C-alpha positions, -999 to +999 in steps of 0.1 A: +000+000+000+013+034-009+023+056+020+007+086+001-024+082+022-004+096+051+008+127+032-002+158+051+009+183+025-014+213+024-027+208+059-023+232+088-017+214+122-019+231+156-003+213+184-014+229+217+012+219+243+037+216+215+065+229+238+064+197+259+082+164+252+052+145+238+035+174+221+068+185+206+074+150+193+040+150+176+046+184+161+078+171+146+060+140+132+032+161+116+058+184+100+078+155+087+046+142+071+042+175+052+019+196+074+026+232+083+028+232+121+020+257+147+038+249+180+016+264+206+025+269+243+037+293+269+074+287+268+088+307+238+123+293+244+112+257+241+087+265+213+113+283+192+137+254+198+112+229+184+105+252+154+142+254+147+144+216+148+115+212+124+129+237+100+163+221+101+147+189+090+131+206+061+096+213+076+076+244+080+066+256+115+060+287+137+057+292+174+026+308+188+022+318+224-011+310+241-027+301+274-048+270+270-071+281+299-078+316+284-104+316+255-094+350+243-057+339+242-067+308+222-088+329+198-060+353+192-036+324+186-061+308+162-065+340+142-027+345+140-021+309+129-049+311+103-032+342+088+003+328+088-002+292+078-038+290+067-070+276+083-064+249+109-074+215+097-056+194+123-057+200+161-036+181+186-047+190+221-017+180+241-018+205+270-021+188+304-004+175+334-007+167+371-002+188+403+016+179+435-014+190+456-036+166+437-013+136+442-020+114+472+011+105+492+016+068+500-007+059+529-027+091+527-065+095+530-085+102+499-109+122+520-081+147+526-075+154+489-078+192+485-105+206+463-082+232+448-058+205+436-086+185+421-101+215+403-067+226+390-061+192+374-095+192+358-090+227+345-056+218+330-065+185+315-102+188+306-110+225+302-076+237+288-066+203+274-097+195+254-128+216+259-116+251+250-093+240+222-122+221+205-145+251+209-120+277+195-103+257+168-134+237+160-151+269+148-126+271+119-131+234+111-169+238+111-166+267+087-145+246+064-166+214+068-135+193+075-109+186+101-093+162+126-092+168+163-068+146+183-071+148+221-043+134+243-059+114+270-041+087+290-040+051+298-049+061+333-082+074+320-091+038+314-074+022+344-075+046+375-041+045+390-033+049+427-022+083+440-031+103+408-068+100+411-076+135+399-054+131+368-070+097+360-105+111+364-098+141+343-083+120+315-114+097+316-135+128+311-113+137+281-121+103+265-158+109+272-158+144+257-139+130+226-167+105+221-194+132+225-178+155+200-172+127+175-210+120+176-219+157+174-197+166+145-195+133+125-218+146+098-201+180+096-168+167+083-149+167+116-134+135+131-126+136+168-103+109+184-080+105+213-046+090+219-040+075+253-002+071+260+010+048+287+041+057+306+064+081+287+091+098+307+087+136+307+093+165+330+061+161+350+066+124+359+104+119+359+107+121+397+079+096+400+097+071+378+134+077+383+158+082+412+184+110+410+210+085+399+188+073+370+176+041+385+139+033+388+119+043+418+097+017+435+068+029+414+089+029+382+099-007+389+062-016+395+052-001+362+079-018+342+069-051+359+034-047+346+043-036+311+046-066+288+072-048+267+092-042+299+101-006+291+088+030+290+077+046+257+095+073+238+079+104+222+087+091+187+065+061+193+034+083+192+042+095+157+024+067+138-008+071+157-010+109+154-002+109+116-027+081+110-055+100+128-045+133+112-045+120+077-080+121+062-073+095+035-058+070+061-085+073+088-115+088+070-139+063+087-124+066+122-140+088+148-148+086+185-119+062+191-093+061+219-060+047+205-039+033+233-001+034+230+012+018+262+034-012+255+006-035+266+002-020+301-036-018+299-038-055+290-026-064+325-038-055+360-018-035+386 
């Protein structure tokens, strides 16, 4: 089969959270497939670094500053991107993360989980990580009558993990919202899917997985022990899933799905 069905030439892809490890990797993958990519985030330094890497590889990209929790900021970013690269046809909503005050220490009481921490994690992952981006960039797609929205959920949205209960619940909500939007917009030319990564080392979870000397923490060892592939994932291993979902010819009949990329973790119990 020809790989031309994965060609994204002529498409404009927005990667919200593109300054992070996973979002940045997906931005690079989309650019390598031919899309013009807007790397969107709050860190201009990391964003411009990603843009430079994409351009050095022969791709086209710009950095656009935006706050995922501010609708006006997102609208300004959308309008700027539309002017510079053309109307958005691919949205990867990769903003998200956890908070220390929403993580239960070992042996702690769930009843003591602070509401502020819970709300903050839901705002970051559900509101800023899926709801607002879909509303703002979805307007452009609805006007065009075509587009692909790819939300970044998590394997923990399917299997609630100990200690990170707020994060797991928020990602479960992202999967649910993905299915809702897929149904609502299916006949308006917009496909909405999610990718649920398993354990991929990044800034937000590195201390949870690794000791200062690079060895696994107890939790890291436990995760590896329950992952059939016996390793963590790398950002490059999300490239195939994101390109497939972004490419209209490759996944034209795929919507409302949650694509799990976790080395088999979700096929086991913990």
